[in-house]
N, C-alpha and C positions, 0 to 999 in steps of 0.2 A: 504494500500500500504506500503510495507516495505521500511525502510530508505535506503537500499542498491540499490534500483531500479535505482535511478539517476546515481550512479556510474557504474552500469551494462550498462546503455544506453551509457555512455561516453566510456566505454571499447569496446562497439560494434561499435563505430565510428560514432554515430549519431551527427549531428551538434547541436549547442546550441539551436537554435530556435525549432528544432524538439523535443528535450528533454523537453523544456519548454511547448510546445504544448501537448505532450503526458502526462506529469505530470498534466497539467491543465485539460485535458479531463478525466483522471482517478479520479481526485479530484471531478470533477462535477458528475461523475457516483456515486462515494462513498457518496457524499452529499445527493443524492436522493435514493440510493439503499443500503447503508451500505457498510461495508468493503468488498472489492473484495476478499481478503484473506479468510474471513469467508464464502463468497458465494462459493468459490471453495471448501473449506473444507466440506461444507454441500451438495455438489453435485449439486449446483444451477447455475453453470457457463453456461451451455447450455441454460437454460431458460433466463438468462440475455442476452446472445448473441441474442436469438430469439426476445427479447423485443426491441433490437436495430436494428432489421432487417426491412427494408422498401424497397420494390422492385419497379422496374419501373412500374409494374402493379398497385401497391399501389398508386404511384404518379399519374398515368393516371386516376385512380378511385377517386382521391382526398381524399384518406382515411386519417383520422386524425393521428396526431403524437401519436405513441404508447408508448411513454416514459412519465416519471413523470416530465420532465423538458421542458421548452420552447426552441424551436429551431427557430432561426432567419435565413432567407436565405433558400436555397434549402434543404428540409427535407431529401431527399434520400442521397444526398452527405454528409451532416453533420452527419447523423446517421452512414453512412459507415465509416466515420472518427473515430467516437467514438468506433465502433465495432473493427476497426483496432487497436486502442489504447488498448482495452481490450484483444485482441488476442496477442498483443506484450507483455503485462504484463503476460499473461498466459505462454508464451514462457519463460519469465524471471523466473517464478516460477518453471518451469520444468527443466531449464538448468542453472540458475544463482546461486548465493551464497545460500548455504543451500539446494540445490536440491539433 
């Protein structure tokens, strides 16, 4: 995650708690999957998004957590949040500083 990301979130008008949450979610993804920047450069972004995908059917079927990290609480909702954080970061990469 690039150092300018926090500033970009501020410039986009996100509240402080949202910024902290998105940063923490990306940090957790990077802890278990490596640099998101490298993932995007290698063309592995879509695969990472797919890893974070857990549908209502998956929940109904009680399928296991598809990620490398433990999720406490509702798996589908939590993974949707991580996926949203990853998509927001991708938007930053496409439109933010250095784009």
